[in-house]
Structure formats: C-alpha cells, structure tokens
matplotlib code that plots the C-alpha trace (Angstrom):
import matplotlib.pyplot as plt

x = [10.1, 13.6, 16.2, 16.8, 13.2, 12.8, 15.9, 14.6, 11.1, 12.6, 15.0, 12.1, 9.9, 12.8, 13.5, 9.8, 9.5, 12.7, 11.1, 7.9, 9.6, 11.8, 8.8, 7.2, 10.3, 10.5, 6.8, 5.3, 2.6, 1.4, 0.0, -0.9, 1.8, 0.8, 1.3, 4.6, 6.0, 4.7, 6.2, 9.5, 9.8, 8.5, 11.3, 13.9, 12.6, 12.5, 16.0, 17.3, 15.5, 16.7, 20.2, 19.9, 18.5, 21.4, 23.8, 22.4, 22.1, 25.8, 27.0, 26.3]
y = [-26.1, -26.8, -24.1, -24.1, -23.4, -20.8, -18.9, -19.1, -17.8, -14.9, -14.0, -14.0, -11.8, -9.4, -9.0, -8.5, -5.7, -4.1, -4.1, -2.6, 0.2, 1.1, 0.8, 3.5, 5.7, 5.6, 6.5, 3.3, 3.2, 5.6, 5.2, 7.3, 8.2, 5.5, 2.7, 4.3, 4.3, 0.8, -0.7, 1.0, -0.3, -3.8, -3.8, -2.9, -5.6, -8.3, -7.5, -7.7, -11.0, -12.4, -11.5, -13.1, -16.2, -16.4, -16.0, -18.8, -21.0, -20.5, -20.8, -24.5]
z = [10.6, 9.7, 10.0, 6.3, 5.5, 8.1, 6.8, 3.3, 4.3, 6.3, 3.5, 1.0, 3.2, 3.7, 0.0, -0.7, 1.9, 0.5, -3.0, -1.7, 0.1, -2.9, -5.3, -3.1, -3.2, -6.9, -7.2, -8.5, -5.8, -3.2, 0.3, 3.4, 5.9, 8.3, 5.8, 4.6, 8.2, 9.0, 5.8, 6.5, 10.1, 9.0, 6.3, 9.0, 11.4, 8.6, 7.5, 11.1, 11.8, 8.6, 9.4, 12.8, 11.3, 8.8, 11.6, 13.6, 10.5, 9.5, 13.1, 13.2]

ax = plt.figure().add_subplot(projection="3d")
ax.plot(x, y, z, "-o")
ax.set_aspect("equal")
plt.show()
C-alpha cells in the first residue's frame, strides 16, 4: 500500500470516529458504557496514528 493511500485511509477512519463520538455526545445515538469508552479510546488512537502518518508522509 502506498503512503498516500495509507494516509488517506487513516485520516478517513479518524474523521469517522470523531463524528461517531460527537454524535453520541449530542444525543443522536446511545450505547452502553463499554461501547462509549471503547469508541472514545479508538478515536484517540486513530487521531494519533493519523497524525503520525501525516508526519511521516510530509517528512519526505
């Protein structure tokens, strides 16, 4: 997989998890506490890995 496509996929997944977490916070959908915590930490991990991918993509 090329760096450009990997960066794009990580960015899209990061944005989707951010949207899901904020949709929960505004009350659009509900979930049990385990799913809430899981989505929150997955959002943080995906934003972090997306940032690391951007850094390596623009460093070259």
